Backbone as ProteinMPNN parsed JSONL, in Angstrom:
{"seq_chain_A": "MPDTKTILLVEDEDLLVILQTDWLERLGFNVIAVSSGEKAIKVTQTTPGIDLILMDINLGPGMDGLETASTILKDHDIPVVFLSSHMGEEIMEETEKITPYGYVVKDGDMSVLGASVNMAMKLHEAHRVLKKKESG", "coords_chain_A": {"N_chain_A": [[42.906, 103.866, -133.818], [42.532, 101.083, -131.838], [40.403, 100.487, -130.143], [38.154, 101.704, -131.051], [34.722, 101.983, -131.441], [32.237, 100.674, -133.637], [29.439, 101.932, -135.283], [26.443, 101.142, -136.872], [24.496, 103.118, -138.72], [21.221, 103.456, -139.581], [19.33, 105.164, -141.572], [17.06, 107.118, -143.403], [16.868, 109.799, -144.015], [18.702, 112.282, -145.403], [19.84, 114.683, -144.263], [19.707, 114.179, -141.507], [21.387, 111.972, -141.392], [23.863, 113.155, -141.96], [24.108, 114.973, -139.768], [23.912, 113.248, -137.5], [25.972, 111.413, -137.999], [28.219, 113.115, -137.968], [28.119, 114.008, -135.288], [28.389, 111.59, -133.838], [30.898, 110.721, -134.752], [32.481, 112.759, -133.706], [32.314, 112.034, -131.078], [33.97, 109.909, -131.087], [33.319, 107.544, -132.392], [33.28, 105.118, -135.049], [31.417, 105.362, -137.972], [29.103, 103.721, -139.992], [26.954, 104.403, -142.498], [23.752, 103.718, -143.789], [20.891, 103.718, -146.0], [18.626, 102.126, -146.05], [16.657, 99.286, -144.938], [17.27, 96.883, -146.208], [19.886, 97.348, -147.12], [21.139, 97.601, -144.65], [20.931, 95.016, -143.595], [22.558, 93.64, -145.398], [25.054, 94.861, -144.848], [25.486, 93.993, -142.19], [25.878, 91.33, -142.681], [28.221, 91.251, -144.125], [30.164, 92.801, -142.93], [32.259, 92.552, -140.333], [32.369, 93.213, -136.777], [30.553, 95.23, -136.026], [29.346, 97.234, -133.535], [27.033, 98.382, -132.554], [23.686, 99.19, -133.526], [22.033, 101.919, -134.826], [18.832, 102.53, -135.46], [16.491, 103.792, -137.599], [12.976, 103.897, -137.378], [10.985, 104.348, -139.306], [11.613, 103.851, -142.515], [10.964, 104.581, -145.084], [10.187, 103.421, -148.435], [10.136, 99.824, -148.768], [11.627, 97.601, -146.355], [10.754, 98.259, -142.935], [12.205, 99.753, -139.959], [11.734, 98.107, -137.728], [11.192, 95.544, -138.771], [13.604, 95.15, -140.096], [15.458, 95.159, -137.945], [14.563, 92.885, -136.522], [15.152, 90.869, -138.386], [17.97, 91.078, -138.6], [18.721, 90.495, -135.947], [18.175, 87.81, -135.713], [20.406, 86.465, -136.544], [22.594, 87.8, -135.478], [24.198, 89.122, -132.589], [23.747, 92.024, -131.728], [23.442, 95.143, -130.217], [20.508, 97.175, -130.529], [19.461, 100.444, -131.005], [16.637, 102.316, -131.281], [15.512, 104.885, -133.506], [13.253, 107.542, -133.813], [10.792, 109.854, -135.038], [8.54, 110.24, -133.638], [6.805, 109.292, -130.62], [4.709, 107.341, -130.168], [2.43, 105.223, -128.332], [1.876, 102.767, -129.522], [4.082, 102.383, -131.232], [6.123, 102.228, -129.334], [5.394, 99.848, -128.019], [5.727, 98.009, -130.097], [8.512, 98.207, -130.572], [9.486, 97.195, -128.192], [9.048, 94.478, -128.405], [11.202, 93.549, -129.755], [13.475, 93.513, -128.24], [14.949, 95.99, -127.686], [17.73, 98.193, -127.072], [17.367, 100.747, -126.451], [15.678, 103.885, -127.118], [15.397, 106.656, -129.033], [14.34, 109.954, -129.562], [14.338, 111.537, -132.628], [14.576, 114.388, -133.117], [15.636, 115.279, -130.792], [18.018, 116.346, -128.266], [21.386, 116.111, -129.237], [23.28, 115.22, -127.418], [21.868, 113.453, -125.873], [21.546, 111.353, -127.624], [24.221, 110.45, -127.85], [24.685, 109.68, -125.157], [22.767, 107.675, -124.911], [23.693, 105.77, -126.743], [26.161, 105.059, -125.553], [25.226, 104.004, -123.087], [23.708, 101.833, -124.021], [25.695, 100.231, -125.174], [27.221, 99.579, -122.9], [25.305, 98.171, -121.389], [24.807, 96.015, -123.103], [27.322, 94.781, -123.099], [27.453, 94.038, -120.395], [25.375, 92.15, -120.347], [26.517, 90.225, -122.023], [28.74, 89.38, -120.499], [27.425, 88.318, -118.266], [25.971, 86.238, -119.483], [28.09, 84.661, -120.325], [29.193, 83.875, -117.858], [27.055, 82.393, -116.85], [26.964, 80.269, -118.614], [29.15, 78.844, -118.031]], "CA_chain_A": [[42.577, 103.466, -132.458], [41.985, 99.74, -131.861], [39.223, 100.381, -129.298], [37.071, 102.487, -131.633], [33.491, 101.221, -131.648], [31.594, 100.931, -134.921], [27.984, 102.044, -135.255], [25.722, 101.109, -138.14], [23.392, 104.079, -138.693], [20.244, 103.136, -140.624], [18.512, 106.386, -141.603], [16.776, 107.482, -144.794], [16.856, 111.255, -144.193], [20.095, 112.686, -145.637], [20.301, 115.692, -143.306], [19.923, 113.515, -140.223], [22.591, 111.137, -141.531], [25.015, 114.058, -141.834], [24.183, 115.483, -138.395], [24.177, 112.173, -136.551], [27.316, 110.892, -138.269], [29.169, 114.107, -137.465], [28.093, 113.998, -133.824], [28.938, 110.325, -133.354], [32.34, 110.721, -135.031], [33.103, 113.647, -132.704], [32.379, 111.276, -129.83], [34.993, 108.882, -131.241], [32.812, 106.326, -133.024], [33.325, 104.915, -136.492], [30.021, 105.266, -138.392], [28.736, 103.228, -141.319], [25.574, 104.855, -142.693], [22.989, 103.185, -144.919], [19.589, 104.379, -146.083], [17.494, 101.195, -146.12], [16.766, 98.052, -144.174], [17.945, 95.878, -147.026], [21.328, 97.646, -147.079], [21.607, 97.316, -143.291], [21.088, 93.564, -143.484], [23.751, 93.277, -146.181], [26.243, 95.309, -144.111], [25.723, 93.115, -141.038], [26.331, 90.03, -143.187], [29.531, 91.348, -144.779], [31.086, 93.65, -142.173], [32.386, 92.145, -138.932], [32.762, 94.232, -135.815], [29.576, 96.287, -135.754], [29.111, 97.197, -132.096], [25.697, 98.874, -132.227], [22.901, 99.675, -134.661], [21.055, 102.993, -134.621], [17.86, 102.145, -136.477], [15.27, 104.571, -137.802], [11.829, 102.995, -137.477], [10.326, 104.584, -140.598], [12.691, 103.945, -143.505], [10.456, 104.803, -146.434], [9.817, 102.193, -149.154], [10.899, 98.636, -148.389], [11.516, 97.15, -144.967], [10.853, 99.289, -141.91], [13.265, 99.488, -139.0], [11.391, 96.995, -136.847], [11.395, 94.314, -139.542], [15.044, 95.039, -140.338], [16.105, 94.764, -136.689], [14.201, 91.486, -136.252], [15.907, 90.023, -139.316], [19.387, 91.111, -138.205], [18.918, 89.871, -134.639], [18.079, 86.351, -135.829], [21.745, 85.928, -136.8], [23.664, 88.6, -134.871], [23.969, 89.666, -131.249], [24.163, 93.427, -131.811], [22.409, 95.987, -129.61], [19.805, 98.088, -131.426], [18.794, 101.62, -130.437], [15.722, 102.817, -132.301], [15.341, 106.322, -133.714], [11.953, 107.856, -134.403], [10.383, 111.245, -134.871], [7.391, 110.271, -132.735], [6.861, 108.296, -129.549], [3.39, 106.796, -129.886], [2.398, 104.017, -127.51], [1.924, 101.602, -130.411], [5.475, 102.224, -131.673], [6.891, 101.766, -128.177], [5.067, 98.435, -127.806], [6.343, 97.233, -131.179], [9.966, 98.14, -130.376], [9.776, 96.355, -127.028], [9.002, 93.074, -128.821], [12.45, 93.223, -130.444], [14.559, 93.643, -127.281], [15.799, 97.136, -127.997], [18.586, 98.708, -126.013], [17.034, 102.146, -126.248], [14.762, 104.54, -128.041], [15.761, 108.073, -129.02], [13.557, 110.808, -130.45], [15.289, 112.116, -133.588], [14.836, 115.823, -133.012], [16.083, 115.584, -129.442], [19.382, 116.825, -128.057], [22.383, 115.135, -129.7], [23.981, 114.628, -126.28], [21.045, 112.316, -125.459], [21.902, 110.279, -128.552], [25.52, 109.928, -127.423], [24.52, 108.993, -123.875], [21.991, 106.454, -125.163], [24.596, 104.828, -127.401], [27.106, 104.563, -124.546], [24.505, 103.151, -122.14], [23.338, 100.591, -124.706], [26.905, 99.408, -125.312], [27.563, 99.059, -121.569], [24.299, 97.175, -121.04], [25.05, 94.835, -123.939], [28.53, 94.127, -122.59], [27.081, 93.408, -119.125], [24.612, 90.946, -120.698], [27.472, 89.242, -122.561], [29.518, 88.859, -119.376], [26.511, 87.491, -117.482], [25.685, 85.034, -120.273], [29.314, 83.851, -120.308], [29.289, 83.291, -116.518], [25.993, 81.398, -116.697], [27.231, 79.098, -119.454], [30.24, 78.063, -117.488]], "C_chain_A": [[41.929, 102.083, -132.464], [40.684, 99.602, -131.075], [38.034, 101.18, -129.841], [35.882, 101.582, -131.913], [32.849, 101.636, -132.965], [30.077, 100.891, -134.774], [27.456, 101.972, -136.678], [24.508, 102.02, -137.987], [22.476, 103.782, -139.872], [19.205, 104.253, -140.61], [18.302, 106.796, -143.05], [16.734, 108.986, -145.043], [18.297, 111.77, -144.242], [20.623, 113.676, -144.605], [20.579, 115.066, -141.943], [21.146, 112.61, -140.262], [23.833, 112.0, -141.324], [25.188, 114.511, -140.39], [24.569, 114.389, -137.405], [25.562, 111.568, -136.754], [28.372, 111.833, -137.713], [29.254, 114.05, -135.941], [28.746, 112.722, -133.281], [30.439, 110.222, -133.612], [33.08, 111.641, -134.07], [33.246, 112.948, -131.36], [33.359, 110.108, -129.915], [34.531, 107.578, -131.865], [33.118, 106.31, -134.514], [31.873, 104.689, -136.921], [29.929, 104.744, -139.82], [27.271, 103.605, -141.492], [24.972, 104.222, -143.939], [21.577, 103.754, -144.855], [18.394, 103.43, -146.138], [17.748, 99.963, -145.255], [17.521, 96.975, -144.923], [19.458, 96.089, -147.018], [21.904, 97.337, -145.701], [21.847, 95.824, -143.101], [22.345, 93.116, -144.217], [25.034, 93.669, -145.436], [26.519, 94.389, -142.929], [26.212, 91.735, -141.473], [27.763, 90.077, -143.715], [30.579, 92.13, -143.992], [31.156, 93.192, -140.723], [32.672, 93.355, -138.038], [31.801, 95.39, -135.642], [29.174, 96.155, -134.292], [27.703, 97.612, -131.697], [25.008, 99.323, -133.508], [21.971, 100.771, -134.179], [20.069, 102.864, -135.767], [16.656, 103.079, -136.486], [14.119, 103.584, -137.947], [11.159, 103.119, -138.839], [11.386, 104.844, -141.658], [12.197, 104.185, -144.927], [10.108, 103.485, -147.092], [10.705, 101.015, -148.752], [10.664, 98.284, -146.933], [11.54, 98.336, -144.018], [11.927, 98.875, -140.899], [12.999, 98.313, -138.083], [11.635, 95.654, -137.536], [12.889, 94.074, -139.787], [15.771, 94.556, -139.092], [15.811, 93.303, -136.366], [15.004, 90.53, -137.122], [17.376, 89.945, -138.912], [19.613, 90.325, -136.922], [18.728, 88.355, -134.652], [19.467, 85.726, -135.948], [22.876, 86.64, -136.068], [23.248, 89.103, -133.493], [24.531, 91.086, -131.216], [23.079, 94.268, -131.148], [21.826, 96.968, -130.627], [19.178, 99.206, -130.606], [17.936, 102.195, -131.551], [15.659, 104.336, -132.306], [13.96, 106.548, -134.312], [11.625, 109.317, -134.169], [9.142, 111.352, -133.997], [7.452, 109.109, -131.751], [5.476, 107.769, -129.208], [3.481, 105.504, -129.099], [2.518, 102.756, -128.364], [3.354, 101.327, -130.88], [6.331, 101.69, -130.535], [6.641, 100.274, -127.929], [5.728, 97.554, -128.862], [7.856, 97.113, -130.987], [10.325, 97.229, -129.213], [9.765, 94.87, -127.372], [10.337, 92.608, -129.398], [13.658, 93.269, -129.51], [15.487, 94.796, -127.635], [16.653, 97.521, -126.797], [18.337, 100.19, -125.78], [16.152, 102.674, -127.353], [15.044, 106.027, -127.934], [14.874, 108.826, -130.007], [14.539, 111.586, -131.311], [15.588, 113.586, -133.367], [15.221, 116.242, -131.597], [17.527, 116.071, -129.437], [20.379, 115.736, -128.463], [23.15, 114.508, -128.537], [23.199, 113.436, -125.727], [21.353, 111.115, -126.347], [23.219, 109.635, -128.123], [25.429, 109.147, -126.125], [23.776, 107.673, -124.056], [22.852, 105.375, -125.807], [25.558, 104.225, -126.38], [26.431, 103.632, -123.545], [24.144, 101.808, -122.768], [24.545, 99.671, -124.843], [27.311, 98.8, -123.972], [26.589, 97.966, -121.143], [24.516, 95.885, -121.829], [26.278, 94.073, -123.452], [28.238, 93.414, -121.267], [26.279, 92.13, -119.376], [25.529, 89.848, -121.223], [28.261, 88.572, -121.439], [28.659, 87.918, -118.542], [26.216, 86.169, -118.195], [26.886, 84.084, -120.244], [29.471, 83.152, -118.953], [28.27, 82.171, -116.339], [26.274, 80.131, -117.493], [28.468, 78.323, -119.005], [31.541, 78.701, -117.594]], "O_chain_A": [[40.858, 101.926, -133.05], [39.924, 98.667, -131.329], [37.017, 101.314, -129.16], [36.023, 100.538, -132.549], [32.909, 102.801, -133.359], [29.512, 99.949, -134.219], [27.954, 102.652, -137.575], [23.598, 101.724, -137.212], [22.9, 103.848, -141.026], [18.319, 104.287, -139.755], [19.249, 106.821, -143.837], [16.577, 109.406, -146.189], [19.021, 111.703, -143.249], [21.745, 113.521, -144.123], [21.578, 115.389, -141.301], [21.864, 112.494, -139.269], [24.748, 111.615, -140.596], [26.29, 114.441, -139.845], [25.452, 114.585, -136.569], [26.248, 111.247, -135.784], [29.316, 111.393, -137.058], [30.348, 114.045, -135.378], [29.565, 112.783, -132.364], [31.174, 109.691, -132.78], [34.199, 111.331, -133.661], [34.171, 113.226, -130.597], [33.561, 109.394, -128.932], [35.278, 106.6, -131.867], [33.204, 107.357, -135.156], [31.166, 103.9, -136.292], [30.583, 105.252, -140.73], [26.429, 103.168, -140.708], [25.594, 104.191, -145.002], [21.122, 104.21, -143.806], [17.257, 103.887, -146.261], [18.882, 99.648, -144.896], [18.319, 96.241, -144.339], [20.222, 95.129, -146.921], [23.035, 96.863, -145.595], [22.85, 95.419, -142.513], [23.109, 92.3, -143.702], [25.99, 92.894, -145.399], [27.673, 94.036, -142.685], [26.89, 91.049, -140.707], [28.444, 89.052, -143.748], [31.756, 92.12, -144.35], [30.218, 93.415, -139.959], [33.159, 94.386, -138.503], [32.203, 96.445, -135.151], [28.715, 95.098, -133.859], [27.226, 97.24, -130.625], [25.656, 99.776, -134.452], [21.208, 100.576, -133.233], [20.434, 103.067, -136.925], [15.9, 103.15, -135.517], [14.279, 102.539, -138.578], [10.806, 102.114, -139.456], [11.986, 105.918, -141.699], [12.957, 104.005, -145.879], [9.767, 102.523, -146.403], [11.881, 101.193, -148.435], [9.633, 98.626, -146.354], [12.256, 99.31, -144.255], [12.482, 97.779, -140.982], [13.925, 97.599, -137.699], [12.217, 94.743, -136.949], [13.373, 92.945, -139.697], [16.604, 93.653, -139.165], [16.714, 92.562, -135.978], [15.481, 89.5, -136.646], [17.957, 88.86, -138.885], [20.582, 89.573, -136.814], [19.091, 87.685, -133.685], [19.685, 84.597, -135.508], [24.0, 86.14, -136.038], [22.092, 89.461, -133.269], [25.642, 91.319, -130.739], [21.904, 94.122, -131.484], [22.539, 97.517, -131.466], [18.459, 98.956, -129.639], [18.434, 102.521, -132.629], [15.742, 104.985, -131.264], [13.547, 105.824, -135.218], [12.115, 109.937, -133.225], [8.733, 112.46, -133.649], [8.071, 108.08, -132.019], [5.109, 107.758, -128.033], [4.472, 104.778, -129.181], [3.181, 101.795, -127.974], [3.786, 100.175, -130.921], [7.165, 100.808, -130.738], [7.579, 99.525, -127.66], [6.23, 96.475, -128.549], [8.425, 96.045, -131.211], [11.358, 96.561, -129.244], [10.417, 94.08, -126.689], [10.577, 91.407, -129.516], [14.782, 93.076, -129.974], [16.68, 94.592, -127.857], [16.325, 97.205, -125.653], [19.036, 100.817, -124.984], [15.912, 102.021, -128.369], [14.938, 106.6, -126.849], [14.682, 108.391, -131.142], [15.461, 112.219, -130.796], [16.749, 113.991, -133.425], [15.141, 117.42, -131.247], [18.163, 116.188, -130.484], [20.23, 114.577, -128.076], [23.624, 113.378, -128.655], [23.792, 112.51, -125.174], [21.412, 109.984, -125.865], [23.316, 108.411, -128.044], [26.023, 108.076, -125.997], [24.117, 106.672, -123.427], [22.75, 104.2, -125.454], [25.745, 103.009, -126.349], [26.987, 102.593, -123.189], [24.26, 100.766, -122.122], [24.427, 98.461, -124.649], [27.703, 97.634, -123.914], [27.005, 96.944, -120.596], [24.418, 94.79, -121.275], [26.264, 92.844, -123.401], [28.724, 92.306, -121.044], [26.485, 91.13, -118.688], [25.34, 88.673, -120.905], [28.43, 87.353, -121.428], [29.112, 86.841, -118.154], [26.215, 85.109, -117.57], [26.726, 82.867, -120.15], [29.838, 81.978, -118.899], [28.573, 81.132, -115.754], [25.867, 79.041, -117.092], [28.78, 77.265, -119.553], [32.545, 78.131, -117.165]]}, "name": "protein", "num_of_chains": 1, "seq": "MPDTKTILLVEDEDLLVILQTDWLERLGFNVIAVSSGEKAIKVTQTTPGIDLILMDINLGPGMDGLETASTILKDHDIPVVFLSSHMGEEIMEETEKITPYGYVVKDGDMSVLGASVNMAMKLHEAHRVLKKKESG"}
C-alpha cells in the first residue's frame, strides 16, 4: 500500500513494544521499533519517510525521550506523540517545551493511542499546508 504511514516507536519495555506494534499494525501502520534515544536518532537520519514518532519519555540508561525528541526535531519536521506511565505536571510542562502533538498514558486504552496518532498526523498535515500557503 503506497499510502501506508510509518511510525517510529521508541520504547524500552519489550511487552509494550509488542502490544503497541501489534495494535498499530492492525490499524494499518508500518512500525519501526527501537529501544533507545540513540537508536531513534540514527533511524531518523537513515530512514526517510517516517510520518510520526511515538516516544516514551523514560527510556532507561542514556538519552530520555525529551532529549531525543529535541535532537530529532532540530533536523526533521516529524510530529512527536509522547508516551508515559505517569502524567505529572512537571512532565507535562517539559513535553510542552518540545512542541508535542500529543501525550498518551501507556496503560490507557489502545484505541486512544490509535486516535491520538491519527489526530497528530492530521494536525501536522494541516500545519504543513498552512506553512506552505504562508510562504507563497
